[in-house]
C-alpha positions as CSV (number, residue, x, y, z in Angstrom):
1,M,0.7,13.2,1.6
2,P,3.3,14.0,-1.0
3,M,3.8,11.4,-3.8
4,R,7.4,10.5,-2.7
5,R,6.1,9.8,0.9
6,A,3.1,7.8,-0.5
7,L,5.4,5.6,-2.5
8,T,7.6,5.1,0.6
9,V,4.6,3.9,2.5
10,A,3.6,1.6,-0.3
11,A,7.0,0.3,-0.6
12,C,7.0,-0.7,3.1
13,L,3.7,-2.5,2.7
14,L,5.0,-4.9,0.1
15,P,7.4,-7.2,2.0
16,L,8.3,-8.8,-1.4
17,T,10.4,-5.8,-2.2
18,V,11.6,-4.5,1.2
19,A,14.3,-5.9,3.4
20,S,14.3,-5.4,7.2
21,P,17.0,-2.7,7.3
22,A,15.1,-0.8,4.7
23,F,11.9,-1.0,6.8
24,A,13.7,0.4,9.8
25,Y,14.8,3.3,7.6
26,F,11.4,3.9,6.1
27,D,9.8,3.6,9.6
28,N,11.2,7.1,10.3
29,F,8.9,8.5,7.5
30,I,5.8,6.6,8.4
31,H,5.9,6.8,12.2
32,N,2.9,9.3,12.5
33,T,0.8,7.5,9.8
34,V,-1.9,4.8,10.1
35,V,0.5,2.4,8.4
36,G,3.2,3.3,10.8
37,S,0.9,2.5,13.7
38,M,0.2,-1.2,12.5
39,N,1.7,-4.1,14.2
40,K,3.4,-6.8,12.1
41,A,0.3,-8.9,11.9
42,E,-1.9,-5.9,10.7
43,A,0.9,-4.9,8.2
44,A,1.2,-8.3,6.7
45,S,-2.7,-8.6,6.5
46,F,-2.9,-5.2,4.7
47,A,0.0,-6.1,2.4
48,K,-1.8,-9.3,1.4
49,A,-5.0,-7.2,0.7
50,V,-3.0,-4.8,-1.4
51,L,-1.5,-7.7,-3.4
52,K,-5.0,-9.2,-4.0
53,V,-6.3,-5.9,-5.2
54,L,-3.3,-5.4,-7.6
55,T,-3.7,-8.9,-9.0
56,D,-7.5,-9.3,-9.1
57,G,-9.2,-5.9,-8.5
58,E,-11.2,-4.2,-11.2
59,D,-10.3,-0.6,-12.0
60,G,-12.5,1.8,-10.1
61,A,-13.9,-0.9,-7.7
62,P,-12.8,-0.3,-4.1
63,S,-12.1,-3.2,-1.8
64,A,-12.6,-2.9,2.0
65,W,-10.0,-4.2,4.5
66,S,-9.9,-4.0,8.3
67,A,-8.1,-5.0,11.4
68,P,-10.2,-5.4,14.5
69,A,-9.5,-3.4,17.7
70,R,-7.3,-5.5,20.1
71,R,-5.5,-4.9,23.3
72,G,-6.3,-1.2,23.6
73,R,-5.5,-0.6,19.9
74,E,-8.2,1.0,17.8
75,A,-9.5,-0.8,14.7
76,V,-8.1,0.0,11.3
77,E,-10.4,0.5,8.3
78,A,-9.2,0.8,4.8
79,S,-10.3,1.1,1.2
80,I,-8.0,0.1,-1.6
81,T,-8.9,1.1,-5.1
82,P,-7.1,0.3,-8.4
83,L,-7.7,3.5,-10.3
84,R,-6.1,2.6,-13.6
85,S,-4.2,-0.1,-15.4
86,K,-1.7,0.3,-18.3
87,T,1.4,-1.2,-19.7
88,D,4.6,0.8,-19.2
89,Q,8.1,-0.3,-20.4
90,G,6.6,-3.8,-21.2
91,Q,5.3,-4.3,-17.6
92,S,1.7,-4.4,-16.4
93,C,1.1,-1.5,-14.1
94,R,-1.7,-0.3,-11.9
95,R,-2.3,3.0,-10.1
96,L,-3.5,2.3,-6.7
97,K,-5.3,4.4,-4.1
98,A,-5.5,3.6,-0.4
99,E,-7.5,5.4,2.3
100,L,-6.8,4.2,5.9
101,T,-8.4,5.2,9.1
102,R,-7.5,4.4,12.8
103,G,-9.4,6.4,15.4
104,S,-9.0,10.1,14.5
105,S,-6.0,9.4,12.2
106,H,-6.6,9.3,8.4
107,D,-4.1,8.6,5.6
108,E,-4.6,8.6,1.9
109,W,-1.9,7.8,-0.8
110,T,-1.8,6.9,-4.4
111,G,0.9,5.3,-6.5
112,W,1.9,3.1,-9.4
113,F,2.9,-0.5,-9.0
114,C,4.3,-2.6,-11.9
115,K,4.4,-6.4,-12.1
116,Q,8.0,-7.6,-12.3
117,A,9.1,-10.6,-14.5
118,D,9.2,-12.8,-11.3
119,G,5.5,-11.9,-10.5
120,R,6.2,-9.5,-7.7
121,W,4.6,-6.0,-7.7
122,K,7.0,-3.1,-7.2
123,S,6.2,0.6,-6.8
124,R,7.8,2.9,-9.4
125,K,7.3,6.1,-11.5
126,V,5.2,5.4,-14.6
127,G,5.4,7.6,-17.7
128,D,2.7,10.0,-18.8
129,D,1.1,9.8,-15.3
């Protein structure tokens, strides 16, 4: 998945930075992805897991996340790994990798997230990547 699309997917997962109309716009890009197949409860749970990994995860240590199969929907399995941490433009930043599987569908993306002054994590380009 190209980096721009990966960051778009990542931005959709963090409800702290995306408004409803923006999600509808980004949904066109993620429709055929595992993330795009998630219902609201699954997406909220995954976003919470991403936030926990960004806040508390150790670099290089993968964290597992899953959503059980329900009502004819296959389970989702994911691995979320903070790859690297650094300070950029005075912000604490983390490069994150996510691998998600639902049935025969598999997505993988990486991207940088930086902690904002108000405590939210936001995806953005980081220098000397």
